[in-house]
C-alpha positions in Angstrom: -13.8 8.1 5.4 -13.4 6.1 2.2 -10.1 4.3 2.4 -10.7 1.8 -0.4 -8.4 3.7 -2.7 -4.7 3.9 -2.1 -3.8 7.5 -1.6 -1.3 10.0 -0.1 -1.3 13.4 1.5 1.2 16.0 0.4 1.3 17.8 3.7 -0.5 15.8 6.3 0.9 13.2 8.6 -1.5 10.7 10.2 -1.6 8.5 13.2 -4.1 5.6 13.4 -4.9 4.0 16.7 -6.7 0.7 16.5 -9.5 0.5 19.1 -10.8 -3.0 18.2 -10.1 -5.5 15.5 -7.0 -5.8 13.3 -6.2 -3.3 10.6 -4.2 -4.2 7.5 -2.3 -1.2 6.1 -0.9 -1.1 2.6 2.0 1.4 2.8 3.9 1.9 -0.4 4.7 -1.8 -1.3 4.5 -3.2 2.3 1.7 -4.9 4.2 1.5 -4.1 7.9 -1.0 -5.5 10.3 -1.9 -3.5 13.4 -3.8 -5.1 16.3 -6.1 -3.6 18.9 -4.3 -1.2 21.2 -1.5 -0.4 18.8 -1.0 2.4 16.3 0.8 3.4 13.2 2.3 6.7 12.0 2.1 7.6 8.3 4.3 10.3 7.1 3.3 12.8 4.3 3.7 11.6 0.7 3.4 7.9 1.8 1.0 6.0 -0.4 -1.3 4.1 1.9 -4.7 2.4 2.4 -6.3 0.8 5.4 -8.3 -2.5 5.1 -10.3 -4.8 7.3 -9.5 -8.3 6.2 -11.1 -9.8 9.3 -14.7 -10.9 10.1 -14.9 -8.7 13.2 -15.6 -5.0 13.0 -12.6 -2.7 12.8 -12.8 0.5 14.9 -10.0 3.1 14.9 -9.3 6.8 15.4 -7.2 8.8 13.1 -5.4 12.0 13.8 -4.3 14.1 10.9 -1.9 17.1 11.2 -2.5 19.4 9.5 -6.0 18.6 8.3 -6.3 16.3 5.2 -9.1 18.5 3.8 -8.0 19.2 0.2 -4.8 17.2 0.8 -5.8 13.7 -0.4 -4.6 12.4 -3.7 -5.8 9.0 -5.0 -3.3 6.8 -6.9 -3.9 3.8 -9.2 -3.2 0.4 -7.8 0.3 -0.8 -8.8 
């Protein structure tokens, strides 16, 4: 999954669960850090990107409902 570009999904909601490391999420104009064992729910049409700003590896699972296949729209950085 290439999450370097900020993007949104028109129909899909997503839940990210952080298995190890600390994830930095850019959601709209907010920065949210999510640590190991925690998760974050992203609603449809929310511009977002996940980053790893740490030196340790970031491992996570993401659940998308419905599938994001054909439902990803990249946006320019603001």
